[in-house]
C-alpha positions in Angstrom: 78.6 171.4 388.0 81.9 169.9 389.2 83.7 166.9 387.8 84.5 163.9 390.0 87.9 165.6 390.3 86.2 168.7 391.7 87.0 170.9 388.7 84.5 173.4 387.2 84.7 172.9 383.4 85.1 176.1 381.3 82.2 175.1 379.1 79.9 175.0 382.2 81.0 178.5 383.2 80.4 179.7 379.6 76.9 178.0 379.4 75.8 179.5 382.7 77.1 182.8 381.5 74.8 182.6 378.5 71.9 181.9 380.9 72.8 185.0 382.9 73.0 187.1 379.8 69.5 185.9 378.9 68.1 187.3 382.1 68.3 184.1 384.3 69.4 184.7 387.9 71.7 181.8 389.0 72.0 181.0 392.7 74.4 178.3 394.1 72.9 176.0 396.7 75.5 173.7 398.3 76.4 171.6 401.3 79.8 173.4 401.3 80.8 176.3 403.5 81.0 179.9 402.3 84.8 179.7 402.1 84.7 176.5 400.0 81.9 177.8 397.6 83.3 181.3 397.1 86.0 180.4 394.4 83.3 178.7 392.2 80.8 181.5 392.7 83.5 184.0 391.7 84.1 182.2 388.4 80.4 182.1 387.8 79.9 185.7 388.9 77.2 184.6 391.3 78.7 185.9 394.6 75.8 188.2 395.6 73.4 185.4 396.7 74.2 181.8 397.7 73.1 179.1 400.1 75.7 177.0 402.0 75.5 174.2 404.6 72.4 172.8 402.6 70.7 176.1 403.4 72.0 176.6 406.9 73.6 179.8 405.8 72.2 182.2 403.1 74.0 185.4 402.2 76.4 187.4 400.0 79.7 185.6 399.4 81.4 188.8 398.2 80.8 190.8 401.4 80.0 188.0 403.9 76.7 189.7 404.7 74.2 187.1 406.1 70.6 187.0 405.1 69.7 183.9 407.2 71.7 181.6 409.4 71.0 178.7 411.6 73.3 176.7 413.9 73.0 173.2 415.3 73.2 174.4 418.9 75.9 172.0 420.1 79.1 172.7 421.9 81.1 170.9 419.3 81.8 173.2 416.4 83.0 171.6 413.2 82.1 173.8 410.2 82.2 177.5 410.8 81.8 180.3 408.2 85.5 180.4 407.2 87.2 177.3 408.6 86.8 173.7 409.7 87.5 172.6 413.3 88.5 169.0 414.2 89.8 167.4 417.4 92.5 165.5 415.4 94.1 165.0 412.0 93.5 161.8 410.1 93.4 160.9 406.4 89.6 161.2 406.1 89.6 164.7 407.6 92.5 165.9 405.6 91.0 164.5 402.4 87.8 166.4 402.9 89.5 169.6 403.7 91.8 169.2 400.7 88.7 168.6 398.4 87.0 171.8 399.5 90.1 173.9 400.0 89.1 175.0 403.5 91.2 176.0 406.5 91.5 173.4 409.2 92.1 174.2 412.8 92.8 171.2 415.2 91.7 172.0 418.7 92.4 170.1 421.9 89.1 171.1 423.4 85.9 172.4 421.9 86.1 175.2 424.5 88.8 176.7 422.3 86.2 177.2 419.5 83.9 180.3 419.6 80.3 180.1 418.4 78.2 177.2 417.2 78.5 175.1 414.0 76.6 175.8 410.8 77.0 172.2 409.9 78.5 169.0 411.2 79.8 166.4 408.8 80.5 162.8 409.5 82.9 160.9 407.1 83.2 157.2 406.6 85.9 155.4 404.6 84.1 152.1 403.9 81.5 152.3 401.2 79.9 149.0 402.3 79.5 149.8 406.0 76.3 151.8 406.6 76.0 151.0 410.3 77.5 154.2 411.6 75.4 156.5 409.4 72.3 154.4 410.2 72.9 154.6 413.9 73.4 158.4 413.7 70.1 158.8 411.8 68.2 156.6 414.3 69.7 158.5 417.2 69.3 162.1 416.0 66.9 162.1 413.1 64.0 163.4 415.1 66.0 166.4 416.4 68.4 167.2 413.5 68.4 167.1 409.7 70.7 164.3 408.5 71.3 164.1 404.7 73.7 161.8 402.8 75.2 164.0 400.1 77.7 161.3 399.0 78.3 157.7 400.0 81.0 158.8 402.4 79.3 161.9 403.8 76.6 162.5 406.4 75.6 166.2 406.6 74.0 167.3 409.8 72.1 170.5 410.0 69.4 172.0 412.3 66.0 170.5 411.9 64.1 171.9 409.0 67.2 173.0 407.0 67.3 171.7 403.5 68.0 172.9 400.0 64.3 172.9 399.2 63.4 175.1 402.1 66.3 177.3 401.1 65.3 177.9 397.5 61.7 178.6 398.6 63.1 181.2 401.0 65.4 182.7 398.3 62.7 182.8 395.7 60.5 184.8 398.1 63.5 187.1 398.9 63.9 187.7 395.1 60.1 187.8 394.5 60.3 185.0 392.0 57.4 182.5 391.8 57.9 178.8 392.0 56.7 178.5 388.4 59.7 180.6 387.3 62.3 178.5 389.2 64.6 175.8 387.7 67.0 173.7 389.8 69.9 171.4 389.1 71.4 168.7 391.2 72.6 165.1 391.3 72.6 163.8 394.9 70.3 162.8 397.7 70.4 166.3 399.3 69.1 167.7 396.0 66.0 165.5 395.6 63.3 167.6 397.3 64.7 170.8 395.8 64.4 169.4 392.3 60.9 168.1 393.0 59.9 171.6 394.1 61.3 173.5 391.1 59.1 174.0 388.0 62.0 172.6 385.9 64.5 170.1 387.1 67.9 169.4 385.5 70.6 166.9 386.2 73.5 165.0 384.7 74.0 161.3 383.9 76.0 160.4 387.0 73.0 161.5 389.3 71.3 159.0 391.6 68.6 157.0 390.0 65.7 158.7 391.8 66.7 162.0 390.4 67.1 160.7 386.9 63.6 159.2 387.1 61.8 162.5 387.2 64.0 165.4 385.9 63.1 167.3 382.7 66.6 167.1 381.2 69.6 164.8 381.8 72.9 166.0 380.4 76.1 163.9 380.0 78.1 163.2 383.2 79.7 165.9 385.3 83.1 164.8 383.9 81.9 165.6 380.4 80.6 169.1 381.5 77.0 167.9 381.3 75.7 171.0 383.1 76.7 173.0 380.1 74.2 171.2 377.9 71.6 171.4 380.6 72.1 175.2 380.8 71.9 175.6 377.1 68.7 173.4 377.0 67.2 175.6 379.7 68.2 178.8 377.7 66.6 177.4 374.5 63.4 176.5 376.4 63.3 180.0 378.0 63.8 181.6 374.6 61.0 179.5 373.0 58.6 180.4 375.8 59.3 184.1 375.3 58.8 183.8 371.6 55.5 182.0 372.1 54.3 184.7 374.5 55.3 187.8 372.5 58.6 188.4 374.3 57.1 188.1 377.8 59.8 187.8 380.4 59.9 184.5 382.4 62.9 184.0 384.6 
């Protein structure tokens, strides 16, 4: 939904609003924390149900009520519900916090942080150097879920946490069958979610694997491509209802 400058285009908001008006329930599934996702959900009027930390937290962004939550189980807490903790300030950390608009607390010791992390995120500055991420995956891949949501980001969640598992859980929570679910995404952490959904949507800046199997590819995110994708889905839904005598199909 967001441009490369992390803006939410007005035409995407309007198009998703048309989908909502047509009876489609829209749920945001993101690697971001609740604090970082809340402003976008508020604009889209989708605060009541959302998935954060790649599905590590599911709940109501308006009230903070949690439906499901998992933590990594490590002493070091990096991403909590409403803030990010780090042991130092550096340009990479400050850039990521600025991008998502989250609160940063720098601690001298992890003993100063209460609770456990919903997500740990590793950041790299060199796009050509995969050695660090590869080493992390080799070392912890059997015990944790490690997903590359961007070339510079390695998202670490508890084993079994993923956007696919999350939308399956949320569809059961809402009593919506797999055949009535559509999903949109553009990055590696979206692949399995998109393959699970009955209808998969993306934009032209998506990774090649996603573009190879999705049902609709809109223009790039910078062009508000999700607006066209949402309108395409709305037209498809309207056509289905017409062919089936007005039968509802979410």
